[in-house]
C-alpha positions as CSV (number, residue, x, y, z in Angstrom):
1,X,-74.2,-38.2,-34.4
2,X,-77.8,-37.4,-33.5
3,X,-79.4,-39.5,-30.8
4,X,-81.6,-42.4,-31.7
5,X,-85.3,-41.6,-31.2
6,X,-88.2,-43.7,-30.0
7,X,-90.9,-43.4,-32.7
8,X,-94.4,-44.6,-33.0
9,X,-95.6,-45.1,-36.6
10,X,-99.1,-44.7,-37.9
11,X,-99.9,-45.6,-41.5
12,X,-102.0,-47.9,-43.6
13,X,-101.5,-48.1,-47.4
14,X,-98.5,-49.0,-49.6
15,X,-97.5,-45.4,-49.7
16,X,-96.5,-45.6,-46.0
17,X,-94.4,-48.7,-46.3
18,X,-91.1,-47.1,-47.6
19,X,-91.2,-44.7,-44.6
20,X,-91.7,-47.6,-42.2
21,X,-88.9,-49.6,-43.9
22,X,-86.6,-46.6,-43.6
23,X,-87.3,-46.3,-39.9
24,X,-86.9,-50.0,-39.3
25,X,-83.5,-49.9,-41.0
26,X,-82.4,-46.7,-39.2
27,X,-80.8,-46.3,-35.7
28,X,-84.2,-45.1,-34.5
29,X,-86.5,-47.5,-32.5
30,X,-90.0,-48.2,-33.9
31,X,-91.9,-48.9,-30.6
32,X,-95.3,-49.6,-32.3
33,X,-97.0,-49.5,-35.7
34,X,-100.6,-48.2,-35.7
35,X,-102.7,-49.1,-38.7
36,X,-106.3,-49.3,-39.7
37,X,-108.3,-52.5,-38.7
38,X,-108.3,-55.3,-41.2
39,X,-110.8,-54.8,-44.0
40,X,-112.7,-57.1,-46.4
41,X,-110.8,-57.3,-49.7
42,X,-110.9,-59.2,-53.0
43,X,-113.7,-61.2,-54.5
44,X,-114.1,-63.4,-51.4
45,X,-114.3,-60.3,-49.2
46,X,-112.0,-61.9,-46.7
47,X,-110.4,-59.7,-44.0
48,X,-107.0,-58.5,-45.2
49,X,-104.2,-56.8,-43.3
50,X,-103.0,-53.4,-44.5
51,X,-99.6,-53.2,-46.2
52,X,-98.2,-51.4,-43.1
53,X,-99.4,-54.3,-40.9
54,X,-97.8,-56.9,-43.1
55,X,-94.5,-55.1,-43.1
56,X,-94.5,-54.4,-39.4
57,X,-95.3,-58.0,-38.6
58,X,-92.4,-59.2,-40.8
59,X,-90.1,-56.9,-38.9
60,X,-91.3,-57.9,-35.5
61,X,-92.9,-54.5,-34.7
62,X,-95.8,-54.4,-32.3
63,X,-99.0,-53.7,-34.3
64,X,-102.0,-51.8,-32.9
65,X,-105.3,-51.4,-34.8
66,X,-107.7,-49.1,-32.8
67,X,-110.9,-48.2,-34.4
68,X,-110.5,-44.7,-33.0
69,X,-107.8,-42.7,-31.0
70,X,-110.3,-40.5,-29.2
71,X,-110.6,-42.6,-26.0
72,X,-108.5,-41.7,-23.0
73,X,-107.3,-45.3,-22.9
74,X,-105.7,-44.8,-26.4
75,X,-103.9,-41.7,-25.2
76,X,-102.6,-43.6,-22.1
77,X,-101.5,-46.5,-24.3
78,X,-99.5,-44.3,-26.6
79,X,-98.0,-42.4,-23.7
80,X,-96.9,-45.6,-22.1
81,X,-94.7,-46.3,-25.2
82,X,-92.9,-43.0,-24.4
83,X,-92.3,-42.1,-28.0
84,X,-90.2,-39.0,-28.8
85,X,-92.2,-38.6,-32.0
86,X,-95.1,-40.2,-33.9
87,X,-94.7,-40.6,-37.6
88,X,-98.0,-40.4,-39.6
89,X,-98.2,-41.4,-43.2
90,X,-101.7,-41.8,-44.8
91,X,-103.0,-43.4,-41.6
92,X,-106.7,-42.7,-42.3
93,X,-107.7,-41.9,-38.7
94,X,-108.0,-38.5,-37.2
95,X,-105.5,-37.7,-34.5
96,X,-107.2,-35.8,-31.7
97,X,-105.4,-33.1,-29.7
98,X,-104.9,-35.5,-26.8
99,X,-102.8,-37.7,-29.1
100,X,-101.0,-34.9,-30.9
101,X,-99.8,-33.7,-27.5
102,X,-98.2,-37.0,-26.4
103,X,-94.8,-37.1,-28.3
104,X,-92.4,-34.3,-27.1
105,X,-91.2,-33.8,-30.7
106,X,-94.7,-33.9,-32.1
107,X,-96.6,-35.9,-34.6
108,X,-94.7,-35.7,-37.9
109,X,-96.6,-36.3,-41.2
110,X,-95.4,-37.1,-44.7
111,X,-97.8,-35.4,-47.1
112,X,-97.5,-36.0,-50.9
113,X,-97.6,-32.4,-52.1
114,X,-95.8,-29.1,-51.7
115,X,-98.0,-27.7,-49.0
116,X,-100.1,-25.6,-48.9
117,X,-100.9,-26.7,-52.5
118,X,-103.0,-29.9,-52.5
119,X,-104.0,-30.3,-48.9
120,X,-106.4,-33.2,-48.4
121,X,-107.0,-36.8,-49.6
122,X,-105.9,-37.0,-53.2
123,X,-102.9,-34.7,-53.8
124,X,-101.1,-37.0,-56.3
125,X,-104.1,-37.3,-58.6
126,X,-105.1,-33.7,-58.3
127,X,-101.6,-32.5,-59.2
128,X,-101.7,-34.5,-62.4
129,X,-105.3,-33.5,-63.3
130,X,-104.4,-29.8,-62.9
131,X,-101.4,-30.1,-65.2
132,X,-98.9,-29.2,-62.5
133,X,-95.3,-29.5,-63.7
134,X,-93.8,-30.2,-60.3
135,X,-94.9,-31.7,-57.0
136,X,-93.1,-33.3,-54.0
137,X,-93.4,-34.2,-50.4
138,X,-93.8,-32.1,-47.2
139,X,-92.6,-33.2,-43.8
140,X,-95.1,-31.4,-41.5
141,X,-95.6,-31.1,-37.8
142,X,-99.3,-31.9,-37.4
143,X,-101.8,-29.6,-35.7
144,X,-105.6,-29.8,-35.3
145,X,-106.3,-28.6,-38.9
146,X,-106.3,-30.5,-42.2
147,X,-102.7,-30.5,-43.4
148,X,-102.2,-27.0,-41.9
149,X,-99.3,-27.5,-39.6
150,X,-95.8,-26.0,-40.0
151,X,-93.5,-27.5,-42.5
152,X,-90.2,-28.9,-41.4
153,X,-88.9,-29.9,-44.9
154,X,-89.9,-30.3,-48.5
155,X,-88.4,-32.4,-51.4
156,X,-89.4,-31.7,-55.0
157,X,-89.8,-33.8,-58.2
158,X,-90.9,-32.9,-61.7
159,X,-94.1,-34.5,-63.0
160,X,-93.1,-36.2,-66.2
161,X,-95.3,-36.1,-69.3
162,X,-95.9,-39.9,-68.9
163,X,-96.3,-40.0,-65.1
164,X,-99.4,-41.8,-63.8
165,X,-100.8,-41.6,-60.3
166,X,-99.1,-45.0,-59.8
167,X,-95.6,-44.0,-60.9
168,X,-95.7,-40.7,-59.1
169,X,-97.1,-42.4,-56.0
170,X,-94.1,-44.8,-55.9
171,X,-91.5,-42.0,-56.5
172,X,-93.0,-39.7,-53.8
173,X,-93.2,-42.6,-51.3
174,X,-89.4,-43.1,-51.6
175,X,-88.8,-39.3,-51.6
176,X,-90.8,-39.0,-48.4
177,X,-88.9,-41.7,-46.6
178,X,-85.6,-40.1,-47.4
179,X,-86.8,-36.7,-46.3
180,X,-88.2,-38.1,-43.1
181,X,-85.0,-39.6,-41.9
182,X,-83.1,-36.3,-42.6
183,X,-85.8,-34.4,-40.7
184,X,-85.6,-36.9,-37.7
185,X,-81.9,-36.4,-37.5
186,X,-82.5,-32.6,-37.3
187,X,-85.2,-33.0,-34.7
188,X,-82.9,-35.3,-32.6
189,X,-80.1,-32.7,-32.9
190,X,-82.3,-29.8,-32.1
191,X,-81.6,-28.1,-35.4
192,X,-84.9,-28.6,-37.1
193,X,-86.7,-25.4,-38.2
194,X,-90.5,-25.4,-38.7
195,X,-92.0,-22.7,-40.9
196,X,-95.6,-21.7,-41.2
197,X,-97.2,-22.5,-44.5
198,X,-97.4,-19.5,-46.9
199,X,-99.3,-19.0,-50.2
200,X,-102.7,-20.0,-51.4
201,X,-104.1,-23.2,-50.0
202,X,-105.5,-25.6,-52.6
203,X,-107.5,-28.7,-51.6
204,X,-107.3,-32.1,-53.1
205,X,-110.7,-33.5,-52.6
206,X,-111.3,-37.3,-52.4
207,X,-111.6,-39.1,-55.8
208,X,-115.1,-40.0,-57.0
209,X,-115.6,-42.8,-59.5
210,X,-117.9,-40.6,-61.4
211,X,-114.9,-38.4,-62.3
212,X,-113.4,-41.3,-64.3
213,X,-115.9,-40.8,-67.1
214,X,-114.2,-39.2,-70.1
215,X,-116.0,-36.1,-71.5
216,X,-115.0,-36.0,-75.1
217,X,-115.9,-32.3,-75.4
218,X,-112.8,-31.6,-73.3
219,X,-109.4,-31.0,-75.0
220,X,-107.4,-34.1,-75.7
221,X,-104.6,-32.8,-73.3
222,X,-107.1,-32.7,-70.4
223,X,-108.4,-36.2,-71.3
224,X,-104.9,-37.6,-71.3
225,X,-104.2,-36.1,-67.8
226,X,-107.4,-37.7,-66.6
227,X,-106.3,-41.1,-67.9
228,X,-102.9,-40.7,-66.2
229,X,-104.4,-39.4,-62.9
230,X,-106.9,-42.3,-62.6
231,X,-104.3,-45.0,-63.2
232,X,-104.4,-47.4,-61.4
233,X,-107.7,-46.3,-59.7
234,X,-110.5,-45.8,-60.5
235,X,-109.4,-46.0,-64.2
236,X,-110.7,-43.6,-66.8
237,X,-113.7,-45.0,-68.8
238,X,-116.0,-44.3,-71.7
239,X,-118.8,-46.2,-73.4
240,X,-118.6,-48.3,-76.6
241,X,-121.9,-49.7,-78.0
242,X,-123.4,-49.0,-74.6
243,X,-120.9,-51.0,-72.7
244,X,-118.1,-49.8,-70.4
245,X,-114.6,-49.4,-72.0
246,X,-111.8,-48.6,-69.6
247,X,-108.9,-46.6,-70.8
248,X,-105.5,-47.4,-69.2
249,X,-103.1,-45.6,-71.4
250,X,-103.6,-42.7,-73.9
251,X,-101.7,-39.8,-75.4
252,X,-103.0,-36.5,-76.7
253,X,-102.3,-35.5,-80.4
254,X,-103.2,-32.5,-82.5
255,X,-106.1,-32.4,-85.1
256,X,-109.5,-33.9,-84.3
257,X,-110.2,-34.5,-87.9
258,X,-113.1,-32.0,-88.0
259,X,-115.5,-34.6,-86.6
260,X,-117.8,-34.6,-83.5
261,X,-116.1,-35.2,-80.2
262,X,-116.1,-38.9,-79.3
263,X,-115.9,-40.1,-82.9
264,X,-113.4,-42.8,-83.7
265,X,-111.2,-41.2,-86.4
266,X,-109.3,-44.4,-87.2
267,X,-107.2,-47.3,-85.9
268,X,-103.6,-48.3,-86.5
269,X,-100.8,-50.3,-84.9
270,X,-100.3,-47.3,-82.6
271,X,-103.8,-47.4,-81.2
272,X,-107.4,-46.0,-81.6
273,X,-107.7,-42.3,-82.4
274,X,-110.8,-40.5,-81.0
275,X,-111.8,-36.9,-81.6
276,X,-111.8,-34.6,-78.6
277,X,-113.1,-31.0,-78.2
278,X,-109.7,-30.0,-79.5
279,X,-107.1,-32.5,-80.8
280,X,-107.5,-36.2,-80.6
281,X,-106.8,-38.8,-77.9
282,X,-105.0,-41.9,-79.0
283,X,-106.0,-44.9,-76.8
284,X,-103.1,-47.3,-76.3
285,X,-104.4,-49.7,-73.8
286,X,-108.1,-50.5,-73.0
287,X,-110.3,-53.0,-71.2
288,X,-113.8,-54.2,-71.8
289,X,-116.0,-54.8,-68.7
290,X,-115.2,-58.3,-67.4
291,X,-112.2,-58.6,-69.7
292,X,-108.5,-58.1,-69.4
293,X,-106.4,-55.0,-70.2
294,X,-105.1,-55.3,-73.8
295,X,-103.3,-53.1,-76.3
296,X,-105.7,-50.9,-78.1
297,X,-104.4,-52.0,-81.5
298,X,-105.1,-55.6,-80.7
299,X,-108.6,-54.6,-79.4
300,X,-109.4,-52.8,-82.6
301,X,-108.1,-55.6,-84.9
302,X,-111.1,-57.1,-86.7
303,X,-113.5,-54.6,-85.2
304,X,-115.1,-51.9,-87.3
305,X,-114.6,-49.0,-85.0
306,X,-114.0,-46.1,-87.5
307,X,-116.9,-43.7,-87.3
308,X,-118.3,-45.1,-84.1
309,X,-119.0,-42.6,-81.3
310,X,-117.7,-43.2,-77.8
311,X,-119.4,-41.9,-74.7
């Protein structure tokens, strides 16, 4: 039986919570949870705790929220915890070399891609946008580069035709938690093997809200991937009668009816069909600015949409 490790945890969003949960329920000891400072959230812009902070407090884990880890005092504070390893999952702060050097077993990161493909901030969305058929998680020992460290383990999962960034996010979070525990056991037993990343590095740049605008000149298949990649944020959108129309769910179909891209071909109980550069995109769930998400068929009921041009 591998020895129990002392681990510090560093993470912020919901993606990191399954890994923290797994550690809390494991034989390993979570000596502290580092997370970003509370941020304004919601319409009232009140300070809100991160999902990691909320879970750590529930479990009685010490929470630390430094603005930066660059100060010597932060290195000393981490060293005083005597962690064997530091687990980092979507933390959001840069770990300087002084911090990386503290844990004897290193700082271990869960990254939501099969490195070196999709290094960077938005690997889940970029994989869907690119039409990748497979993705996964990498358990990596961090170094000073951006997701460049040696890989200790990987776990794979297919990207289903109906996967959104939300469904893939949730599946990868659980996959990462499982792979992390297996890797920690290997580290504790001294049997872990780190391998340098090989192959072409591809970067997953941060999402920009401007990317959510649908360009109807694109093929319907590309538009469908954009809708899935940007669900639940920032949500794909187009314009109808000059006003924003968000698209929450859509599917690509053949035949654009021979009309200009963006033209509404017709409506039915299945949704709203819009011509694309090639094929058509059937909108299945939409939302007007200031309104609620509704089924596209209900949205179209009573509205004369046929022939209108979106975008």
